C-alpha positions as CSV (number, residue, x, y, z in Angstrom):
1,X,-51.3,-55.0,-34.3
2,X,-49.2,-57.8,-33.1
3,X,-46.3,-57.2,-30.8
4,X,-43.8,-58.8,-33.3
5,X,-44.9,-56.5,-36.1
6,X,-44.5,-53.4,-33.9
7,X,-41.1,-54.6,-32.8
8,X,-39.9,-55.0,-36.4
9,X,-41.2,-51.5,-37.3
10,X,-39.6,-50.0,-34.2
11,X,-36.3,-51.8,-34.9
12,X,-36.3,-50.4,-38.5
13,X,-36.8,-46.9,-37.1
14,X,-34.1,-47.4,-34.5
15,X,-31.4,-46.4,-37.0
16,X,-30.8,-42.6,-37.3
17,X,-30.6,-42.8,-41.1
18,X,-33.8,-44.8,-41.5
19,X,-35.5,-42.5,-39.0
20,X,-34.4,-39.5,-41.0
21,X,-35.7,-41.1,-44.2
22,X,-39.0,-42.0,-42.6
23,X,-39.5,-38.5,-41.0
24,X,-38.7,-36.9,-44.4
25,X,-41.3,-39.0,-46.1
26,X,-43.9,-38.2,-43.5
27,X,-43.1,-34.5,-43.9
28,X,-43.6,-34.5,-47.7
29,X,-46.9,-36.3,-47.4
30,X,-48.7,-38.7,-49.7
31,X,-46.8,-37.6,-52.8
32,X,-43.6,-39.1,-51.5
33,X,-40.1,-38.4,-52.7
34,X,-37.8,-39.8,-55.4
35,X,-34.9,-41.8,-54.2
36,X,-32.6,-39.2,-55.7
37,X,-34.3,-36.4,-53.7
38,X,-33.9,-38.4,-50.5
39,X,-30.2,-39.1,-51.3
40,X,-29.5,-35.4,-51.9
41,X,-31.2,-34.3,-48.7
42,X,-29.3,-36.9,-46.6
43,X,-26.0,-36.8,-48.6
44,X,-25.4,-40.5,-48.4
45,X,-24.2,-43.0,-51.0
46,X,-26.9,-44.6,-53.2
47,X,-26.0,-48.1,-52.0
48,X,-26.3,-47.1,-48.3
49,X,-29.7,-45.4,-49.0
50,X,-30.9,-48.5,-50.9
51,X,-30.1,-50.7,-47.9
52,X,-32.0,-48.5,-45.5
53,X,-35.0,-48.1,-47.8
54,X,-35.2,-51.9,-48.2
55,X,-35.4,-52.2,-44.4
56,X,-38.2,-49.7,-44.2
57,X,-40.1,-51.5,-47.0
58,X,-39.6,-54.9,-45.3
59,X,-41.0,-53.4,-42.1
60,X,-44.1,-52.1,-44.0
61,X,-43.4,-48.5,-43.1
62,X,-42.9,-47.3,-46.7
63,X,-43.7,-48.4,-50.2
64,X,-42.0,-47.8,-53.5
65,X,-43.5,-47.0,-56.9
66,X,-41.7,-46.6,-60.2
67,X,-42.6,-43.9,-62.7
68,X,-40.6,-44.4,-65.8
69,X,-37.0,-44.3,-64.7
70,X,-37.7,-42.7,-61.3
71,X,-38.3,-44.6,-58.1
72,X,-40.5,-42.9,-55.6
73,X,-40.8,-43.8,-51.9
74,X,-43.9,-43.0,-49.9
75,X,-44.7,-43.4,-46.2
76,X,-47.4,-45.9,-45.4
77,X,-49.7,-43.7,-43.3
78,X,-52.0,-46.6,-42.4
79,X,-49.2,-48.6,-40.9
80,X,-47.8,-45.5,-39.2
81,X,-51.2,-44.9,-37.6
82,X,-51.5,-48.5,-36.6
83,X,-48.0,-48.4,-34.9
84,X,-48.8,-45.1,-33.1
85,X,-52.2,-46.6,-31.9
86,X,-50.4,-49.7,-30.7
87,X,-47.9,-47.6,-28.7
88,X,-50.6,-45.6,-26.9
89,X,-53.4,-48.1,-26.5
90,X,-54.2,-48.8,-22.9
91,X,-52.1,-45.8,-21.9
92,X,-52.2,-45.5,-18.1
93,X,-54.6,-48.4,-17.8
94,X,-53.0,-49.6,-14.7
95,X,-52.0,-46.2,-13.2
96,X,-52.8,-42.6,-13.6
97,X,-50.8,-40.8,-16.2
98,X,-48.0,-38.6,-15.0
99,X,-47.9,-35.0,-16.4
100,X,-44.2,-34.7,-17.4
101,X,-44.6,-31.1,-18.5
102,X,-45.1,-29.7,-15.0
């Protein structure tokens, strides 16, 4: 993964509402959630939710799929895995890892 792509994805997740949307989609798994279900859980206006979902789609973190009149959002698990791998690759390559739990 390129640094620029990781930065865009992390920027998208840097907003509390978008992070809540993304975490919720991760929790429900591959089936995803309808936009209506997400809106109910977060209790935010539809226009606000639409803006945040668009940012996550642009960052490649989620995808959308229409089924009749219902729009579903799904986490892109491949991109999530790529971002997590990017963040931890070469961990402690230049120093020994510090155990923060002790």
